[in-house]
N, C-alpha and C positions, 0 to 999 in steps of 0.2 A: 503494499500500499504506500502511495505517495504521502510524504509528511505534508501536514498543514503548514500553511505559512503564518508566523506569529506576527500579531500587530497589536500595538496599544499596552505592551508590557513596559512598565516604567523603571526607570534606574533607581537604585538605592544604595546604601553602603553594601548590603549584600549582592547586589546585581548591578556593579558600575559600569558595565558595558552596554546597558541598555539606553535607549534614547530619554531625554528629560522632557516631561510634558509641556514645560515652558518654551521649549524650542519651537512648539506647534500652535501656539496662541494666534489666532486670527480673526480679529473682530471684523474684518472686511469680507469675511467668507459669506456669499449669499445665504441668506436664511432659508430659502426653499431647499438648497442643496443640504445645508446642514440638518434640516428637518428629516429628508430623505434618508441619510446617513444614520442619523439617530434612530429613526424608525427601524431600519434595517439591523443595526446592532441590537436593538430590544428583541428582536425575533430569534436571536441565536438559540441553537440547541444547548444545553448542558453537555459538555464532553466530560468533565471531571470535576469533583469538588475536593477543596483543600481543606486542611484541619484548621482554619482561622480565617479571619476575614482581612481584606485588604485595607488600606488606608488612603486617604486623599494626599497626594504629594504637595499640595498647596496648603494643606491644613486648613481647609474652609470651615472647618466645624461639623462637616456632614459625618454622622455615625458610622462607624466601621461597617455595621450589619448592612447599612445602604450601599456599601461599596462593593458587597459580595464576596463569595468565597468559591466561585466557579469560574472555570474557563468554558467559554461558549465557542460554537462553531457553526459554520455554514456548509461545510463540506469541502471548503478550499482554505479559508482563513480560521485562525483561531485567536480569540481576544479575551481579555479578562472581563467578568461580568460589569465592573466599574467603568470600563471605557465610555460607556454612554453617559456618565457622570461628567467627565471631562469635556466631551462633546458640548453637552447641554449648558453645564453651569461655567465652565473656564473657557469657552470658545476655541477649544482645541480644533484644529483641522487636520485631518488625517492625510497622508501623501496622495498626491493626486491620481497615482495609478489605482490606489484602493477606492477612491471616490468615484472615479470613471468606472471601475468594476461594479460598485454598488448600482450607480445610476443605469448602467447597462442591462441590469437584471429586470426582467418583465416583473418578476415576483420573487419573494424569498424561496431559495431552493430547499424546501422542506424535505423533499425526496432524498436529496444528497446527504442530508444530515442523518439519517436513518443507517447509513451503511458505515459510518464513522465509529470504529471502536474506540472505547476509553482509552486503550493503550497507544493510539494512533500517534506517532512522533510529531513534534511540533518544531519545525525550522525557524531558528531566528536570525539566520544570517541576513536577509533583507532587511528586516526590521532594525538589526544593530548598525546597518548602514545609513539609516535615515537622520539627516541633520536638521529637518525642520526649516522653520523660516526665521528664527531668532536664536541661532547656536550659541550666543553669549549668555542668555537667560538662564536662570536656574530655580529650580522649585526646592524642596527640602530632602534631604537624602535618608530621613529617618522620621518616624511617626511623632516623636518629641524630641527636643535638644538632649534632654537626659539620656534617651537611648541612643542617640547618635554618640554622645559622649562615651557611654558604655562600651558600644561597637566599636569605637575608634581605639579605645584602650585595649580592647581585646586583640585587634589587629596588631597593634604596637608591640603587644606581648606576645604575638604568635599563637594566641589561643584558638584562632578560628582555623579549623582543620578540613573543612570541605574541599574535596579536590577542585571543584570549578571555581574556587577562590584563589587557587595556587598557580593559575596561568600568567604568564608574563603580562599578556594584554588586561587581564582583570586587575593585578597589582598596579600596573600603570594608571589605568582608568580610576581606581579606588584612590590613589594617591592623588590625583588631580581632583577628584570630587571632595576630598578632605580638606585640600587647599582651599577650594572655593566655599565650603561650607565654614571653615574657619575664618576666612576673609569676610563673608557675610555676617558672622556672629562677633566679629571683634569691633 
């Protein structure tokens, strides 16, 4: 089975190689297109459920339960349940190729979603290459400043041992993210 294409998964201290939602803010995106993409995202079929809720990278006060704990799919793409929140509340415009894909659908491909097993891999390669429209902007790398400080201390003490965190690219991206966060909070 072909892997699904990941989209809308946001960077954090634990996943520093992903794009930042602040890079994609576009208040000029036509409302009718935004609404069509939003409606499409809300129709996604749950692919898998995680053991905890996500959090808004803008810390807007939206309850974590509203951000969701599932990954959704249309049979081609995979996105986190909370992606619709970013499109609706924070004026995040997704990459043009995805927008055109959505606008080109006559209707949501419900039949395609039924054939996708929960174990279907998700390829993040394309998504990790997206730079958005505001690449110097940044949101928050952790749910709270205290959590960010604890996580940074754990990295500095080399207490984080997940293999995905040990790649050279992840270490470089995390170092950059930590510098950004510290500059923002000093």
